[in-house]
Structures are given as C-alpha cells and as structure tokens.
C-alpha positions in Angstrom: -24.1 14.8 4.6 -20.5 15.8 5.3 -19.6 17.0 8.8 -16.2 18.6 9.5 -14.4 18.3 12.8 -10.7 18.5 13.8 -8.5 15.4 14.3 -6.7 15.5 17.6 -2.9 15.9 17.5 -2.4 16.5 21.1 -4.0 16.0 24.5 -4.5 12.6 26.1 -3.1 9.3 25.0 -6.3 7.6 24.3 -9.8 8.2 22.8 -12.6 6.9 24.9 -15.2 4.5 23.7 -13.5 4.0 20.3 -14.3 1.2 17.8 -12.5 -2.0 18.3 -10.2 -3.4 15.6 -12.6 -6.2 14.7 -15.6 -3.8 14.3 -15.2 -3.1 10.6 -15.5 -6.8 9.7 -19.1 -6.7 10.9 -19.9 -4.3 8.0 -21.0 -6.5 5.1 -19.7 -4.3 2.3 -16.3 -3.9 4.0 -16.0 -7.6 4.6 -16.6 -8.3 0.9 -14.0 -5.7 -0.1 -11.5 -7.0 2.4 -11.8 -10.6 1.4 -11.6 -9.7 -2.3 -8.6 -7.5 -1.7 -6.8 -10.2 0.3 -7.1 -13.0 -2.3 -6.3 -10.7 -5.2 -3.2 -9.5 -3.4 -2.0 -13.1 -2.9 -2.8 -13.7 -6.6 -0.8 -10.7 -7.7 2.3 -11.9 -5.8 1.8 -15.3 -7.3 1.6 -13.8 -10.8 4.8 -11.8 -10.2 6.8 -15.0 -9.2 5.3 -17.0 -12.1 6.1 -14.3 -14.7 9.6 -13.8 -13.5 10.2 -17.6 -13.7 8.5 -17.9 -17.1 10.4 -15.0 -18.7 13.7 -16.3 -17.3 12.9 -19.8 -18.7 12.2 -18.3 -22.1 15.1 -15.9 -22.3 17.7 -17.1 -19.8 18.3 -13.4 -19.1 18.3 -12.0 -15.5 17.7 -8.6 -17.0 14.5 -9.6 -18.7 13.4 -11.4 -15.7 13.9 -8.3 -13.6 11.8 -6.3 -16.1 8.8 -8.2 -14.7 9.1 -6.2 -11.5 9.6 -2.9 -13.5 6.5 -3.7 -15.4 4.6 -3.9 -12.1 5.9 -0.6 -10.7 6.0 1.8 -13.7 2.3 1.7 -14.5 1.6 3.2 -11.1 2.5 6.5 -12.9 -0.7 6.1 -14.9 -2.7 6.6 -11.6 -1.3 10.2 -11.5 -2.1 10.9 -15.1 -5.8 10.3 -15.3 -6.8 6.6 -14.8 -7.6 7.0 -11.1 -10.0 9.8 -12.0 -12.2 7.3 -13.8 -13.5 6.3 -10.3 -14.9 9.9 -10.0 -16.5 9.9 -13.5 -18.4 6.6 -13.3 -20.3 4.6 -10.6 -17.6 3.0 -8.5 -19.3 -0.3 -8.2 -19.3 -0.5 -12.0 -15.6 0.5 -12.1 -14.7 -2.2 -9.5 -16.5 -5.1 -11.2 -15.4 -4.1 -14.8 -11.7 -3.8 -13.8 -11.8 -7.2 -12.0 -13.3 -8.9 -15.0 -10.7 -7.2 -17.4 -7.9 -8.3 -15.1 -9.2 -11.9 -15.0 -9.5 -12.0 -18.8 -6.0 -10.5 -19.4 -4.4 -13.0 -17.0 -6.3 -15.9 -18.6 -4.7 -14.8 -22.0 -1.3 -14.7 -20.3 -1.7 -18.3 -19.2 -2.0 -19.5 -22.8 1.3 -21.4 -23.6 1.8 -19.9 -27.1 2.0 -16.3 -25.9 5.5 -14.9 -26.3 7.4 -13.5 -23.4 7.4 -9.9 -24.8 3.6 -10.0 -25.0 3.5 -11.4 -21.5 5.3 -8.3 -20.2 3.0 -6.0 -22.3 -0.1 -7.7 -20.9 1.3 -7.4 -17.4 1.6 -3.6 -17.9 -2.0 -3.5 -19.0 -3.1 -5.5 -16.0 -1.4 -3.0 -13.7 -2.9 -0.1 -15.7 -6.4 -1.5 -15.0 -5.4 -1.8 -11.4 -5.2 2.0 -11.0 -8.9 2.9 -11.3 -9.8 -0.3 -9.5 -7.8 0.7 -6.4 -9.1 4.3 -6.5 -12.7 3.0 -6.7 -12.0 0.5 -3.9 -10.7 3.2 -1.5 -13.6 5.5 -2.3 -16.1 2.7 -1.7 -14.6 1.9 1.7 -15.0 5.5 2.7 -18.8 5.5 2.1 -19.4 1.9 3.2 -17.7 2.2 6.6 -19.0 4.6 9.3 -16.6 7.4 10.1 -15.5 6.0 13.5 -14.6 2.6 11.9 -12.5 4.0 9.1 -9.2 3.9 10.9 -9.5 0.2 12.0 -10.8 -0.5 8.5 -7.6 0.9 7.1 -5.6 -1.2 9.6 -7.3 -4.3 8.2 -6.3 -3.3 4.7 -2.7 -2.8 5.9 -2.9 -6.3 7.4 -4.0 -7.5 4.0 -1.0 -5.8 2.4 1.5 -7.3 4.8 0.1 -10.8 5.1 -0.9 -11.0 1.4 2.5 -10.0 0.2 4.2 -12.5 2.5 1.9 -15.3 1.7 2.0 -14.6 -2.0 5.7 -14.3 -2.3 6.5 -17.3 -0.1 3.7 -19.5 -1.3 4.2 -18.3 -4.9 7.5 -20.0 -5.2 6.0 -23.3 -3.9 2.9 -23.1 -6.2 5.0 -22.3 -9.3 7.3 -25.2 -8.4 4.3 -27.5 -8.0 2.1 -26.6 -10.9 4.3 -24.5 -13.2 4.1 -20.8 -14.1 1.3 -21.1 -16.7 -1.1 -22.8 -14.3 -0.1 -20.2 -11.6 -1.2 -17.4 -14.0 -4.4 -19.3 -14.6 -4.9 -19.5 -10.8 -4.4 -15.7 -10.5 -7.0 -15.2 -13.3 -9.4 -17.2 -11.2 -8.7 -15.0 -8.1 -9.8 -12.0 -10.1 -12.9 -13.8 -11.4 -13.8 -14.5 -7.8 -13.1 -10.9 -6.9 -15.5 -9.7 -9.5 -18.3 -12.0 -8.2 -17.7 -11.0 -4.6 -17.8 -7.3 -5.4 -20.8 -7.6 -7.8 -23.0 -9.2 -5.1 -21.3 -7.9 -1.9 -21.0 -4.2 -2.6 -23.9 -1.8 -3.1 -24.3 -0.1 -6.5 -24.2 3.6 -5.9 -24.5 6.4 -8.5 -21.6 8.5 -9.8 -20.3 10.9 -7.1 -22.2 14.2 -7.1 -20.0 17.3 -7.2 -20.8 20.2 -4.9 -22.8 23.1 -6.3 -19.7 25.4 -6.4 -18.0 22.8 -8.7 -21.0 22.0 -10.9 -19.9 24.0 -13.9 -16.3 22.6 -13.9 -15.0 20.0 -16.3 -14.9 16.3 -15.3 -12.3 15.4 -12.6 -8.8 14.9 -14.1 -5.3 14.2 -13.0 -4.5 17.9 -12.7 -7.4 18.3 -10.3 -5.9 15.6 -8.1 -2.5 17.3 -8.2 -3.9 20.7 -7.3 -5.9 19.2 -4.4 -3.1 17.1 -2.9 -0.3 19.6 -3.2 -2.4 22.7 -2.8 -3.9 21.7 0.6 -1.5 21.9 3.5 -3.2 19.2 5.5 -3.4 16.7 2.6 0.2 17.5 1.6 1.5 16.8 5.1 -0.3 13.5 5.4 0.7 12.4 1.9 4.3 13.1 2.6 4.1 11.1 5.8 2.9 8.1 3.8 5.5 8.6 1.2 8.3 8.7 3.8 7.7 5.0 4.4 9.6 4.6 1.2 12.8 5.5 3.0 12.9 2.4 5.3 11.7 0.4 2.2 14.9 1.5 0.4 16.9 0.0 3.4 14.9 -3.2 3.3 15.8 -3.6 -0.4 19.5 -4.1 0.7 18.8 -6.8 3.2 19.8 -9.7 0.9 23.3 -8.2 0.2 23.6 -7.2 3.9 23.0 -10.9 4.9 25.7 -12.0 2.4 28.0 -9.3 3.7 27.8 -10.6 7.3 27.7 -14.2 6.4 24.1 -14.8 7.0 22.3 -18.0 5.8 19.4 -18.1 3.3 17.1 -18.7 6.2 18.3 -15.5 7.8 17.4 -13.6 4.7 13.8 -14.8 5.0 13.6 -13.6 8.6 15.1 -10.2 7.7 12.6 -9.7 4.9 9.7 -10.7 7.2 10.8 -8.7 10.3 9.3 -5.4 9.2 5.7 -6.7 8.5 5.9 -9.0 11.6 6.9 -6.0 13.8 4.0 -4.0 12.5 1.6 -6.9 13.0 2.7 -7.6 16.6 2.3 -4.0 17.7 -1.0 -3.6 15.9 -2.6 -6.6 17.5 -1.0 -5.8 20.9 -2.5 -2.3 20.8 -5.8 -3.8 19.7 -5.8 -6.1 22.7 -4.9 -3.3 25.2 -7.6 -1.1 23.7 -10.2 -3.9 24.0 -9.3 -4.4 27.7 -9.2 -0.7 28.7 -12.0 0.5 26.4 -9.9 3.4 25.2 -8.3 3.7 21.8 -4.7 5.0 21.5 -4.7 8.3 19.6 -2.3 7.4 16.8 -2.7 10.8 15.1 -1.2 12.4 18.2 2.0 10.3 17.8 2.4 10.6 14.0 5.1 13.4 14.2 7.2 11.3 16.5 6.7 8.0 14.7 7.8 9.4 11.3 11.2 10.2 12.9 11.6 7.2 15.1 10.9 4.7 12.3 14.2 5.9 10.6 16.4 5.6 13.7 16.8 1.8 13.9 18.3 1.8 10.4 21.3 3.7 11.7 22.2 0.7 13.8 23.3 -1.1 10.7 26.5 0.9 10.8 27.8 -1.2 13.7 25.9 -4.5 13.7 27.2 -7.6 12.0 24.5 -9.9 13.5 21.5 -10.9 11.4 19.5 -11.4 14.7 20.2 -7.8 15.8 19.4 -6.6 12.2 16.1 -8.4 12.3 15.2 -6.7 15.6 16.1 -3.3 14.2 14.0 -3.9 11.1 11.1 -5.1 13.3 11.3 -1.9 15.4 11.3 0.2 12.3 8.3 -1.7 10.9 6.5 -1.4 14.3 6.8 2.4 14.1 4.6 2.4 11.0 1.6 1.6 13.3 0.4 5.1 12.7 0.2 4.7 8.9 -3.5 3.5 8.9 -4.4 6.6 10.9 -2.7 8.8 8.4 -4.5 7.0 5.5 -7.8 7.2 7.2 -7.4 11.0 7.8 -6.3 11.4 4.2 -9.3 9.5 3.0 -11.7 11.6 5.1 -10.1 14.9 3.9 -10.4 14.3 0.2 -13.7 15.5 -1.2 -15.8 12.6 -2.4 -16.1 13.8 -6.0 -12.2 13.9 -6.2 -11.5 10.8 -4.3 -10.3 8.8 -7.3 -8.0 11.5 -8.6 -6.6 12.5 -5.2 -6.1 9.0 -3.9 -4.3 8.0 -7.1 -1.8 10.9 -6.7 -1.0 9.7 -3.2 -0.7 6.0 -4.0 1.2 6.5 -7.3 3.6 8.8 -5.6 4.3 6.2 -2.9 4.9 3.5 -5.5 7.2 5.6 -7.6 9.1 6.9 -4.5 9.6 3.3 -3.4 11.0 2.3 -6.8 13.3 5.3 -7.0 14.5 4.9 -3.3 15.2 1.2 -3.8 17.1 2.0 -7.1 19.1 4.8 -5.4 19.9 2.5 -2.4 21.2 -0.2 -4.7 23.4 2.2 -6.7 24.8 3.7 -3.4 25.6 0.2 -2.1 27.2 -0.7 -5.4 29.5 2.3 -5.3 30.3 2.1 -1.6 30.7 -1.7 -1.5 28.9 -1.9 1.9 25.2 -2.7 2.3 25.2 -2.2 6.0 26.8 1.3 5.8 24.4 2.3 3.1 21.4 1.2 5.2 22.8 3.3 8.0 23.2 6.3 5.7 19.6 5.8 4.6 18.5 6.0 8.2 20.4 9.3 8.7 18.9 10.7 5.5 15.5 9.6 6.6 15.7 11.4 10.0 16.8 14.6 8.3 13.9 14.4 5.8 11.4 13.3 8.4 11.9 16.3 10.7 10.3 19.0 8.5 7.5 16.5 7.6 6.9 15.9 11.3 6.8 19.7 11.9 4.2 20.0 9.1 2.1 17.2 10.6 2.3 18.7 14.0 1.2 22.2 12.8 -1.6 21.0 10.6 -5.1 21.0 11.8 -6.8 18.2 10.0 -10.4 18.5 9.0 -12.1 15.1 8.7 -14.8 14.7 6.1 -17.2 12.1 7.5 -19.4 10.7 4.8 -22.7 9.3 5.8 -23.2 5.6 5.5 -25.3 5.1 2.4 
C-alpha cells in the first residue's frame, strides 16, 4: 500500500524520534545489499586500475590507457535508453543475481592472458552495460526492503559505500596490481561479483515483477521514454534530480586538483590529501550529525536545508582564486564535500516519489544523467584550464558558475512540495 505525505521543507531544525544512522543495518535484506555493494565497488575500482595498467603495458599509449576510463563512463548512457527499464519488466531479484553472474563471467574472461587489449575494452563496456539494470534493480529493492522512515539513513550508508569504496579501491588498487599483476587483479574482481551473486541470491527476498496501477494496465511495458517523461515532466522529481546532478559541478573542480597541486608546488602526498578531502569532509559531517542525533534523539531535517546546501557547496571553490596553499585548498574541498550531506535525503525523496512500476526507468535517467554530467563537466574543466593556463583560476570560475546555476535549482527545490511514496515492507 502506498501512502502519500509531504516532505518538510521548512519549520523546525529537527525531526523528533527519527531513525538512527545504524538502524538500516538491522534490516537483513539491506545488510546483504550494502555488503554486496561495498565489495563490488571496491572490485570495480580495482578493475579500473588493472585495466589502465594492462592497456598501457600492451600499447605504451597514454591515450589508449585513458580510454579505459571513457569505457566506464559512456555506457551510463545506456541506462537512459532502456537497460534500466529491465528492472521494471522482470523480477528484481532475478535481475540482480543474473547481472552479477554475467559480470563475474565477463571479468573472468578478461583475466585470460591471451585476450587482446581491444577486446578488453570492449568487454569492459559490456560489463558497464550490465551494471545499468543491476543498479536500477538494486535501488528499487532497497525501497521495498527498507521501511520508509529508514530510507534516508539507508541512502546515507550507500553514499558511505560510494565514498569509502572508491577511496579504498583506487588507493588499494594500485598496491594490489603492483603485488599480483593486472590479470590476477581482474580475476579478483570477478570473484567479488561471484560473491555478490551469492549474497544477493540468499540474502534478498525474491519478489514478483512490479505490478502497474490499474490506470496504467493497458499501456506498453515501461521504456526509456517513460522514464524521461516521468523525471522531466514532474516538477518535484525534476527539482530533486537537478539537485543531484549539480554535484557534478564541484566534481569538475576536483578533476583539476592534480594540475592545481603542480601549479602551486605541492608534493605527490598533497595530491592524495586533496583528492581525499571531499569524501572525508562528507564522512566527518555525516558521522558528527549522526552522533548529535543519537544524543539528542532528534534528526536534523536535511530536506529543509537542501536549497541552502546546493548553493553553499559551490562557494568554497571560489577561494581557489586566491589560495596558493594545498592545506587551505584541502580545507576548501572538505567544506564543499561536507555540504553534500543533504544528497542522501534528496536521493531518498527521489526514490520515494518514483512509482514502483517505473523505478528502474526513472532511476536510470537520474543516475545516467549524473554520470554523463560529471564526464562533460570534467572534460569542460580540463579544456578551460588548458586554454587559461591556470588550474586554480579555473576552479574558482567553476565555483562562480556553480553558484549561478544553483540559485534557480534552489528556488525550485524550495517551492516544490514533495510527495513521498512509502512502499510497505514486503
């Protein structure tokens, strides 16, 4: 049964008797999804490093090595054009397990020494294509497995996965590849997906294909166009989706941190801290808020602060116009990252709003748009820095641009009255 109620955008600063951050981990299904997601994220980053090294070893070309990262990003477009909708056409448990098995098999083939580098990139594209319906089914399963009041902290744990998994995978990936070689690293990634398939097979309930409401019973099966119409045709969904997409603007600035460090004479160690500052800032604020909420028994209403946060997250980037210190730069990046503390709330509201029978198609439009926006923003930032010959000045300009773009989005978020679709725990 679906119950509609408004999400608060104003009023007091807290929500009484709210769920704690750790509460979703007590839900068996979510715990299985969370653990499977964490180890597969680490495996993905490991595979990225391994393939970049392997292709460079085979070709000696920085361009072909860089194509590894392009092969990871571009297939996200497939989520827009239909693959995500598979999670609406078939039982989501079946989609999850099948996709995990396929990814394990593809990565196992990639680990074979005789596979040429061109085929490796092609197989990587296929792995990422399979990821589209997998992630759509995963998000839809979280929605029905986790009670409505636990959805926001559940999304926070998934964001923790993304931050820590990426950091551990990229940092540890280089060490693992150096220790065992890129082929064995790919085999290890294949093993992570095999474990994921087992965890999801036995840890998540098998539910039937989502039932469409009676008023949609005569329509065709959900498609990419249905996802587009839903996400762009609904003011509330559009505002939330654009808020999530705007996180690509600081991401573009972060893409220039390596040349910025070189520009100001920073050491390689400083580069590592700069790249880690954003996720660390977010993690520190997230756990600090969780502690305060546990002590006071009141949950901070993140939805109320979304319009302000979307603007404030851009402001620290402007400081790069004057700073020549990597320490100050790391603090600025950390503050910007901390302002993304409202992102899980936006993701939870977005998940509640999308009708269950269109969850795969709608979620894929939002996620694919974010990935493509990140890629385009990073490419544009790199081109601007190349032409202007200043990484710091370009990051500051990105901050100014971000503020200008964020203002109308903040107004849209403020005006919207979000209806939350609470799905009963099945």
